C-alpha positions, 0 to 999 in steps of 0.5 A, a space after each residue: 609909661 605905656 601902661 599909664 597911657 593905656 590906662 588913660 586911654 581906657 578911662 577916656 573910652 569908658 567915659 565916652 558916650 559911644 562906648 557907654 551906648 555900646 555897653 548898654 546895648 550889650 546888656 539890654 534884656 529881651 522884653 516880655 512882649 518879645 518872650 510872649 511873641 517868640 512862644 506864640 510864633 513857635 506854637 503857631 508853627 507847631 500847632 500841638 494838640 493835647 499835652 505835648 510829647 517830648 519832641 514838641 516840648 523840646 522845640 518849645 523848651 526855649 520859651 517855657 519856664 523850667 516849672 512849666 516844662 516839668 509840669 508838661 513832662 509829668 502830664 505826658 507821663 500821666 497820659 502814658 500811664 492812663 493809656 497803659 491802664 486803659 490798654 490804649 482803648 480810651 482817648 487821651 485824658 486831654 484832647 485838643 489844644 492846651 495852650 489856648 482857650 479853643 479846642 482847635 487852637 489858634 492860627 494867628 496871634 498878636 501880643 496886645 499889651 504887657 504889664 511887667 512887675 519888677 524885672 522878673 515877671 510879666 503878664 501879657 494879653 494875647 489876641 488869638 484867632 482861629 481861621 478854619 475852612 468854611 466857617 467864621 473866624 473865632 477870636 478871643 484873648 488869653 493872658 500869658 504869665 512870663 518869668 525871667 529865666 536865664 536872661 529872657 522872659 519865658 511862659 510860665 502860665 496861660 489863663 484861658 479867656 474864651 467865653 463860649 460854652 466849651 472853651 478851656 477854663 482856668 489855666 494851662 496848669 489846671 488842665 495838666 494837673 487835672 490830667 495827672 490826677 485823673 491818671 492816678 484814679 483806678 480805671 
């Protein structure tokens, strides 16, 4: 009899709106906007320059796809090969910020919109600003592609949107892949 009452009680609870709402709240996945904002919040705090080293990558790892993390790891190995080949007498292959269009990077951001395709990929528009000492602010928009991995959206690519002459062009992956190729050329 106790078993029958327990089963009936479980059935009533499962059918209740409060129980259904609680179950749904536990299964709500983070949005693309949240994934982009979490990445840029960490980025602004770290403000990395060049291809990020292992310590910086580790701090960014929760916000990067496995693919992008591995590419950045290979990029660091390429920079190390290049430094060894040039006997540390040349600057790094990649100087300045790789995560934004501007060499100096961004000091603030705002995720302005996101377009989700299915439940696995999204592209977000991110308004970025660099506030420098004694110079006007620089503002631009980059596009970030995200992929859902391990239940959350993570950055997989950044397309540079800066329009000034010396802005980073193309994508973050292009920049890192170019560095990898340059490191393999005879010095």
